[in-house]
C-alpha positions in Angstrom: -44.0 -11.2 -3.6 -42.4 -9.7 -6.2 -39.2 -10.8 -8.3 -36.7 -9.1 -9.5 -33.4 -10.7 -12.0 -30.0 -9.5 -10.5 -27.3 -8.4 -12.6 -25.5 -11.6 -12.3 -28.4 -13.9 -13.0 -29.7 -14.9 -9.6 -33.4 -14.1 -8.5 -33.8 -11.5 -5.6 -37.4 -12.0 -3.7 -38.8 -8.8 -2.1 -41.4 -9.0 0.0 -43.2 -6.1 1.8 -41.9 -6.7 5.2 -38.4 -6.4 3.7 -39.8 -3.2 2.1 -40.9 -1.7 5.4 -37.7 -2.8 7.1 -35.4 -1.1 4.3 -37.7 2.0 4.8 -37.5 2.4 8.4 -33.5 1.6 8.3 -32.9 4.5 5.3 -34.9 6.9 8.0 -32.9 5.7 10.8 -29.7 6.5 8.8 -31.0 9.9 7.1 -32.1 11.3 11.2 -28.8 9.9 12.5 -27.1 12.0 10.2 -29.0 15.1 10.2 -26.2 16.5 12.8 -23.6 15.8 10.2 -25.4 17.2 7.5 -25.8 20.4 9.1 -22.4 21.1 10.2 -21.3 20.8 7.0 -23.9 23.3 5.9 -23.0 25.6 8.7 -19.4 25.2 8.0 -20.0 26.3 4.3 -22.4 29.3 5.0 -21.7 32.9 4.5 -22.1 35.4 7.5 -25.6 36.7 6.5 -26.8 33.0 6.1 -25.6 32.5 9.6 -27.9 35.7 11.0 -31.2 34.5 9.1 -33.7 33.8 11.3 -35.5 31.2 10.9 -32.1 30.0 10.3 -31.5 27.6 7.1 -31.2 23.8 7.2 -29.2 24.1 3.6 -26.7 26.6 2.4 -27.2 28.6 -0.1 -24.5 30.3 -1.2 -21.5 28.0 -0.2 -18.4 30.0 0.8 -15.2 28.8 2.2 -14.7 31.8 4.2 -15.3 30.2 7.7 -12.2 28.0 6.9 -10.4 31.5 6.2 -11.8 33.4 9.2 -10.6 30.1 11.1 -6.9 30.5 10.0 -6.6 34.2 10.5 -8.4 34.4 13.9 -6.1 31.4 15.3 -2.7 32.6 13.2 -3.2 36.0 15.1 -2.9 34.8 18.4 0.2 33.5 19.8 -0.5 29.3 18.2 -1.3 28.6 14.5 -4.6 26.3 14.0 -1.6 24.0 11.8 0.1 23.7 14.8 -3.0 22.1 16.6 -3.7 19.9 13.5 0.1 19.2 13.5 0.3 17.8 16.9 -3.0 15.7 16.5 -1.3 14.1 13.5 1.9 13.5 15.0 0.2 11.9 18.5 -2.3 10.2 16.8 -0.2 8.2 14.0 2.6 7.6 16.5 0.1 5.8 18.4 -2.0 3.7 16.1 1.3 2.6 14.3 2.7 1.9 17.8 -0.3 0.0 19.2 -0.5 -2.0 16.2 2.9 -3.2 16.5 3.0 -3.5 20.5 -0.2 -5.6 20.2 0.5 -7.9 17.0 3.9 -9.0 19.0 2.7 -9.0 22.3 -0.5 -11.4 21.4 1.7 -13.4 18.9 4.3 -14.0 21.2 1.8 -15.6 24.1 0.1 -17.5 22.0 2.7 -18.8 19.7 5.4 -19.4 22.2 3.1 -20.1 25.6 5.9 -18.7 27.7 5.5 -19.4 31.3 2.5 -18.1 32.7 0.8 -17.3 30.0 -2.6 -17.7 31.0 -1.8 -15.6 34.0 -0.7 -13.1 31.9 -3.9 -13.1 29.6 -6.1 -12.8 33.0 -4.8 -10.0 34.3 -5.0 -8.5 30.5 -9.0 -9.5 30.9 -9.3 -7.7 34.3 -7.8 -4.7 32.8 -10.8 -4.7 31.0 -13.0 -4.3 33.9 -11.9 -0.4 34.3 -12.8 2.7 32.5 -9.2 4.3 31.2 -10.3 7.4 33.1 -9.7 5.4 36.5 -6.0 5.1 35.8 -5.1 9.0 34.8 -4.0 9.5 38.2 -1.6 7.2 38.6 -0.6 7.5 34.9 0.1 11.1 35.6 2.1 10.4 38.3 4.2 7.7 36.2 4.3 10.2 33.6 5.1 13.6 35.9 8.1 11.2 37.3 9.5 10.8 34.3 9.7 14.2 33.4 7.4 13.9 30.3 4.5 16.2 31.1 3.6 18.4 28.2 5.6 16.5 25.7 4.4 14.0 22.7 5.6 11.4 24.9 2.7 12.1 27.7 0.0 11.0 25.2 1.7 8.6 23.5 3.3 6.2 25.8 -0.3 5.6 28.1 -2.2 5.0 25.0 0.0 2.2 23.5 -0.7 -0.1 25.5 -4.7 -1.4 25.6 -6.2 -3.9 27.0 -9.2 -4.3 24.3 -6.8 -4.0 21.6 -4.5 -7.1 23.0 -7.7 -9.1 23.4 -8.4 -8.4 19.8 -5.3 -9.2 18.2 -5.0 -12.5 20.4 -8.7 -13.6 19.3 -7.2 -13.4 15.7 -3.9 -15.0 16.2 -5.3 -18.3 18.1 -6.8 -18.8 14.9 -3.6 -19.1 12.5 -2.6 -22.8 12.1 0.8 -23.8 14.0 1.3 -26.0 10.7 2.1 -23.4 8.9 4.2 -21.7 11.3 6.4 -24.9 11.7 6.7 -25.7 7.8 7.9 -22.1 7.4 10.8 -22.6 10.2 11.5 -26.1 8.5 11.7 -24.2 5.3 14.5 -22.3 7.1 12.5 -18.9 7.9 13.6 -16.6 10.5 11.1 -15.7 13.5 10.6 -12.2 12.2 10.6 -13.4 8.7 7.6 -15.6 10.0 5.9 -12.7 11.9 5.8 -10.4 9.0 5.3 -12.2 5.9 2.7 -14.6 6.9 1.2 -13.4 10.1 0.5 -10.3 10.2 -1.3 -10.7 5.9 -3.6 -13.3 8.2 -4.3 -10.7 10.2 -5.2 -7.8 8.6 -9.1 -7.5 9.3 -7.8 -7.6 13.1 -5.0 -5.2 12.9 -7.2 -3.0 10.5 -10.0 -2.9 13.0 -7.6 -1.8 15.1 -6.5 1.0 13.3 -9.5 2.6 13.1 -11.0 2.0 16.6 -7.2 3.9 18.1 -7.5 6.4 15.6 -10.7 7.5 16.6 -10.4 7.3 19.9 -6.9 9.2 20.0 -8.0 11.7 17.1 -11.0 13.0 19.5 -9.1 12.7 22.6 -9.7 15.4 24.9 -9.3 14.3 28.6 -5.2 13.1 27.7 -4.3 16.1 26.3 -6.4 17.9 29.4 -4.0 16.2 31.8 -0.4 15.9 30.2 -0.3 19.3 28.2 0.3 22.8 29.9 1.7 24.8 27.0 -0.8 26.0 24.4 2.1 25.4 21.7 1.5 21.3 22.4 -2.4 21.0 22.8 -4.2 19.2 20.2 -7.6 19.7 18.2 -10.1 18.6 20.8 -8.5 21.6 22.8 -8.1 23.8 20.0 -12.0 23.3 19.4 -12.7 24.4 23.1 -11.2 27.3 22.6 -12.8 28.6 19.2 -15.9 27.7 21.0 -15.7 29.6 23.7 -14.5 32.7 21.4 -17.9 32.1 20.0 -20.2 31.7 23.2 -18.5 35.2 24.2 -18.5 37.3 21.2 -21.1 36.7 18.4 -23.2 34.0 16.6 -20.9 34.5 13.6 -18.1 32.9 15.0 -20.6 28.9 14.6 -19.3 29.5 11.2 -15.7 29.0 12.7 -16.6 26.7 15.0 -18.6 24.6 12.3 -15.3 24.6 10.1 -12.9 23.4 12.7 -15.4 20.9 14.0 -15.9 20.2 10.0 -11.8 19.6 9.8 -11.8 17.1 13.0 -14.6 14.9 11.7 -13.4 14.5 8.0 -10.0 12.4 8.8 -12.6 10.2 10.5 -15.1 9.6 7.9 -12.0 9.0 5.5 -9.9 6.2 7.4 -13.4 4.7 8.2 -14.3 4.8 4.7 -11.6 3.2 3.4 -11.0 0.3 6.0 -14.5 -0.4 6.5 -14.5 -3.8 4.7 -12.0 -4.9 7.1 -14.0 -4.0 10.3 -17.3 -5.5 8.9 -15.0 -8.6 8.3 -13.9 -8.2 11.8 -17.4 -8.2 13.1 -18.6 -11.1 11.1 -15.7 -13.4 12.2 -16.3 -12.4 15.4 -20.3 -13.2 15.2 -19.5 -16.3 13.8 -17.1 -17.2 16.3 -19.5 -16.1 19.1 
């Protein structure tokens, strides 16, 4: 056993079993990260390195030409690449914001106000967790079509707001908020809206932070919903644009692989950034769920 003094004056004990465990975990993390590393390297590879055989894993002369080619190739078509990105940003932000608001208000109302039939409503929500989202696409399409919302932003936003898992997550956290604090705030003269915004929502920060991450990742990378609800090229999102670019690469040459990697890198970057920023709250939520379970 090896002893090391920590910077706060505490002793940490390292055994050979711990060393072996951490070594295996580090190797697994590196192996998992290989596709992402290869993607980033390919996105910055010049054309001559893309044609090298055998191919190189690490880029030798990084360049941003692939990103320029991506913009030029799509901007020369009827719809520029920026339009696809704009559609994805608008739709994803709208869904994430609406999901957090609807889930938080719904959970708070059901738990703290206890309306008649609250338990029955929650049981129906639990039943909804049993079904895959793809199962409800046909009835959702019929509703959206009857409302005349096909090929609009609303066709992608409205069906994605009310998600059973999101409501379930918010409900589990809302139940732990003390009723005594709410009653004390009411006695002090605070209205229901002020109580919800100033007291409850800050206490639910780990829950809605996790909700933001999950909702953002799911909707930012969603391919199936735009494929069903969107018909015009100008309304398509980044996942559908990536399919267009990849199709062009398959029929053109290996040189387009750089543009495909550049587009994929642009799609992946926001997901990495938002998870990095919110990971503390996400881990706090996972820890809470594990302790409660």
